[in-house]
C-alpha positions as CSV (number, residue, x, y, z in Angstrom):
1,M,111.7,121.8,17.9
2,L,114.2,120.3,20.3
3,T,117.1,118.2,19.1
4,R,117.7,114.7,20.3
5,E,120.7,116.0,22.4
6,E,118.5,118.7,24.0
7,I,115.8,116.1,24.9
8,K,118.5,113.8,26.3
9,A,119.9,116.6,28.4
10,H,116.5,117.5,29.8
11,Y,115.6,113.9,30.8
12,Y,119.1,113.2,32.0
13,K,118.8,116.1,34.5
14,I,115.5,114.6,35.7
15,F,117.1,111.1,36.0
16,L,120.1,112.6,37.9
17,D,117.9,114.5,40.3
18,E,115.9,111.3,41.0
19,E,119.1,109.3,41.7
20,L,120.5,112.1,44.0
21,S,117.3,112.2,45.9
22,R,117.7,108.4,46.7
23,L,121.0,108.9,48.5
24,G,121.0,108.7,52.2
25,F,121.8,111.7,54.4
26,M,125.4,110.8,55.1
27,N,126.2,110.1,51.4
28,S,124.7,113.5,50.5
29,L,126.7,115.1,53.3
30,V,130.1,113.9,52.1
31,G,129.3,114.4,48.4
32,I,129.0,110.8,47.3
33,K,127.2,110.4,44.0
34,P,126.0,107.5,42.0
35,R,128.3,106.3,39.2
36,I,126.8,107.0,35.8
37,E,128.6,106.0,32.6
38,N,127.5,106.4,29.0
39,T,127.5,103.0,27.2
40,A,129.9,104.5,24.6
41,S,132.6,104.7,27.3
42,Y,132.8,100.9,27.2
43,L,133.9,100.8,23.6
44,N,137.5,99.7,22.8
45,P,138.8,100.7,19.4
46,A,141.4,98.0,19.5
47,I,138.8,95.3,19.7
48,A,136.9,94.2,16.6
49,G,133.2,94.8,16.6
50,F,130.3,92.6,15.6
51,P,130.2,90.6,12.3
52,S,128.5,92.7,9.6
53,N,125.7,90.1,9.3
54,T,124.7,90.2,13.0
55,T,121.1,91.3,13.4
56,S,120.7,91.0,17.2
57,R,122.4,90.1,20.5
58,V,120.3,88.3,23.1
59,F,121.2,88.1,26.8
60,H,119.6,85.5,29.0
61,E,119.7,85.0,32.8
62,S,123.1,83.5,33.6
63,F,123.3,80.0,35.1
64,L,125.0,81.6,38.1
65,Y,122.1,83.9,38.8
66,R,119.6,81.1,38.5
67,V,121.6,78.9,40.9
68,Q,121.7,81.9,43.4
69,L,118.0,82.4,43.0
70,F,117.3,78.7,43.5
71,L,119.4,78.6,46.6
72,V,117.5,81.6,48.0
73,V,114.1,79.9,47.3
74,G,114.8,76.1,47.4
75,V,117.2,75.7,50.3
76,P,114.9,77.4,52.9
77,V,112.1,75.1,51.8
78,I,114.2,72.0,52.3
79,A,115.4,73.3,55.6
80,I,111.9,73.9,56.8
81,I,110.8,70.4,55.7
82,G,113.8,68.9,57.4
83,F,113.1,70.8,60.6
84,I,109.4,69.8,60.7
85,F,110.2,66.2,60.3
86,Q,113.6,66.3,62.1
87,V,115.1,64.0,59.5
88,G,118.0,62.0,60.9
89,E,116.6,61.6,64.4
90,E,115.3,58.3,65.8
91,R,112.0,58.2,64.2
92,P,110.1,55.5,62.2
93,L,111.8,54.8,58.9
94,W,108.6,55.5,57.0
95,L,108.5,59.1,58.4
96,N,112.1,59.8,57.3
97,I,111.3,58.3,53.8
98,F,108.1,60.5,53.6
99,A,110.2,63.6,54.5
100,G,112.7,62.7,51.9
101,L,110.0,62.3,49.3
102,L,108.6,65.7,50.2
103,M,112.0,67.3,49.6
104,L,112.3,66.0,46.1
105,P,109.2,67.7,44.6
106,A,110.1,70.8,46.6
107,L,113.5,70.9,44.9
108,V,111.8,70.3,41.5
109,I,109.2,72.9,42.0
110,S,111.7,75.5,43.2
111,W,114.0,74.9,40.2
112,R,111.0,75.0,37.8
113,K,109.9,78.3,39.2
114,T,113.4,79.6,38.9
115,M,113.6,78.6,35.3
116,E,110.1,80.1,34.4
117,R,111.3,83.5,35.4
118,K,114.0,83.7,32.7
119,E,111.9,85.0,29.9
120,H,111.0,88.0,31.9
121,R,114.7,88.8,32.1
122,R,115.5,88.3,28.4
123,L,117.3,91.2,27.0
124,E,117.6,91.6,23.2
125,I,119.5,94.4,21.5
126,S,119.0,94.6,17.7
127,A,118.8,96.9,14.7
128,V,115.3,97.9,15.6
129,G,115.7,98.6,19.3
130,I,116.0,97.1,22.7
131,S,113.6,94.5,24.2
132,I,113.4,93.7,27.9
133,G,111.1,90.8,28.6
134,R,107.8,91.6,26.8
135,R,108.6,95.3,26.4
136,H,110.2,96.7,23.3
137,F,111.8,100.1,22.9
138,P,112.5,101.3,19.3
139,W,115.7,103.3,18.8
140,M,113.7,106.3,17.6
141,N,112.1,106.5,21.1
142,I,115.4,106.1,23.0
143,V,117.4,109.3,23.6
144,G,120.0,108.0,26.0
145,T,121.7,104.7,27.1
146,M,123.9,104.5,30.2
147,M,125.1,102.3,33.1
148,L,124.2,103.2,36.7
149,R,125.7,102.1,39.9
150,R,124.0,103.4,43.0
151,I,125.6,103.9,46.4
152,G,123.7,102.3,49.2
153,K,122.8,104.2,52.4
154,H,125.9,102.8,54.1
155,G,128.2,103.8,51.3
156,K,128.4,100.3,49.7
157,P,128.1,100.2,45.9
158,E,125.1,98.3,44.5
159,K,124.8,96.2,41.4
160,Y,124.9,97.9,38.0
161,K,121.7,98.8,36.1
162,L,121.1,99.5,32.4
163,V,119.3,102.9,32.0
164,L,117.3,103.9,29.0
165,L,116.0,107.5,28.7
166,L,112.9,107.6,26.5
167,D,111.6,110.6,24.6
168,S,108.3,110.1,26.4
169,G,110.0,111.0,29.7
170,E,110.0,107.4,31.0
171,I,113.2,106.2,32.5
172,I,113.9,102.5,32.4
173,R,116.2,101.0,34.9
174,H,117.1,97.3,34.4
175,D,119.3,95.2,36.7
176,L,122.3,93.6,35.1
177,E,123.0,91.1,37.9
178,Y,120.7,88.7,36.0
179,Y,123.4,88.3,33.3
180,E,126.5,88.1,35.5
181,S,128.7,85.0,35.6
182,F,132.2,84.1,36.4
183,L,133.5,84.5,32.8
184,S,131.2,87.2,31.4
185,H,131.4,90.9,31.5
186,S,127.7,91.7,30.9
187,R,128.1,95.4,31.5
188,K,130.7,95.7,28.7
189,D,129.0,93.2,26.4
190,I,125.7,94.9,26.6
191,S,127.2,98.4,26.1
192,V,129.1,97.2,23.0
193,A,126.0,95.7,21.6
194,I,124.0,98.8,22.2
195,E,126.6,101.0,20.6
196,H,127.0,98.7,17.6
197,F,123.3,98.6,16.7
198,K,122.7,102.2,17.6
199,S,125.4,103.3,15.2
200,K,123.4,101.7,12.4
201,V,120.3,103.9,13.1
202,P,120.0,107.2,11.2
203,G,120.0,110.2,13.5
204,W,122.1,108.6,16.2
């Protein structure tokens, strides 16, 4: 029977091969590889860990990400409405008022749709496993946790992803840009939470 480390090594090779196959020709030619870090590498022995009574750590979409998403969705809608009605030009007052009234619900709907998406990005790390949205992954089924940063086709680094290697062979890649803000270090915070709760699991 294979040990957890042997299973991890097997699926890590599959994961690495998949990531290398995504690289563009030029990146492969010059030997550029994706950056892959074990979550344990983010631990700092000089910094105190979690309180002993902590049972989970939840990460929600950051306000910064929601605003960015809203700008991508809402602003074009407003621009299109403004263009159609050419607000500000010499037109009947009622037409300008009507265009303005259309913009208000467009803003509200765009913001509401932005907020509705947040539960799909909810990341919870606890003593029983890791949950992403509605999916739950027990610790007993997770054989590896790491951070991935791909290199784009033009050599530009992409956003980090959390990677879970499962004993079923499934590889979960979850974007971390959802949790980034000006003051947070989501990559480090998530890694520390993973290592904290993982250390409480027998066999890890």
